[in-house]
N, C-alpha and C positions, 0 to 999 in steps of 0.2 A: 722492766727496769734493766739498766745496764750499769756495769762497773767499768769506768774508764781508768786505766792506769797509764799515767804519762811519766816517762823518764826524761828529765830535762837537766840542762846545765845548772849547777847550783846558783850561779849568778842570775839566771833567768827565773828561778823559782819565785822570788817576790813579785816579779812582773806578771807572771802567770797567775799567781794567787790574787793579785789586785784585779787583773782582767776578769777572772771568774767572779770575784766579789762584785765588781761593777756591773757585770752581766746578770747578776741576780742568783749566783750559785756560790754562796759563802761556805758551804759545808765541804771541807777538803781535809783529807788526812795526808800528812807529809812525813816522809822518812828519808834519811840519808842512806844512800846505797853506793856500791862500787861495782864497776863492770866495764865491759868494752863491747863495741859493736863491730861492724864490718871493717873499721879502720884498724882493728887488732891492737889497740892501745896507742901510745904516743912515744916516739923515739926522739930524744934530745941528746945529741952527741952520741956517746957510746952507751947511754942509759936508756932502757926501754921500760916504760910504765905500762904494765899489762892491765892494770885495773885503775880506772879513772873515777873520781868522785862525781856522783850524780845525785839528784833528788828524785824520789818517787812520789808522785802526787796521785791520790786515789779519790775519785768522786763518783757517787751513785746518782744516776739521772734517769728520767723518764725517756721512753723511746722517742717521743716527739721532740726532745731537746738534744738528742745525740749529735746530729750533724752540726748544730749551732755551737755546742760546747767543744767538739773536736776542732772546729774552725777557730774558735776563740783561743784555745790552747796553742794551736799551730801558729797563729799570728803573733801571740805573745812570746812564744819560746824560740822562734826563728831568729838566727843571728844574721843581721844585715838584710838586704833586700831579697837575696836569693837563697839564704841559708848556707850552712856549712856542715861537713861531716861532724858528727858528735852532738848535733843539736838535740837529738833524742828520738823517742819513739812513743807512739800511743797505741795501747792495746784496748780493745773493746770486747767485753764478754757479757753474756746474759747472766742475770742474777735470778736464781730460782726462788730463793726466799731470803728474807732478812728479818732480824728481830731487834727491838730496842731492849737493851738489857735491863734498864731501870724499871720499865713498865711490863716487860715480858710480851709486849705487843708485837704481833707479826705484821710486817710492813707490806708484804705482797700478798 
């Protein structure tokens, strides 16, 4: 199993969530976060915004679905045809164990 964490623009979050749902992956955890990437924030006039609003989407998937889900997220989250700075980032990490709290059942 893998945990995918996708940091996306807030306005792209509903698009990504729908794309995942339509692709058969409805279980997603969403959080509002703030941060900056390589662009080091955003400068408008004399004001620099060091931390920009983003959404963090987390989804646990099987190894066989990893590439498909990453591609689904990238296609839905990308701004325009070629993308732009600030479109986001996807992190893929292995999951050693997971448990369902209500049943106490070990998932892996």
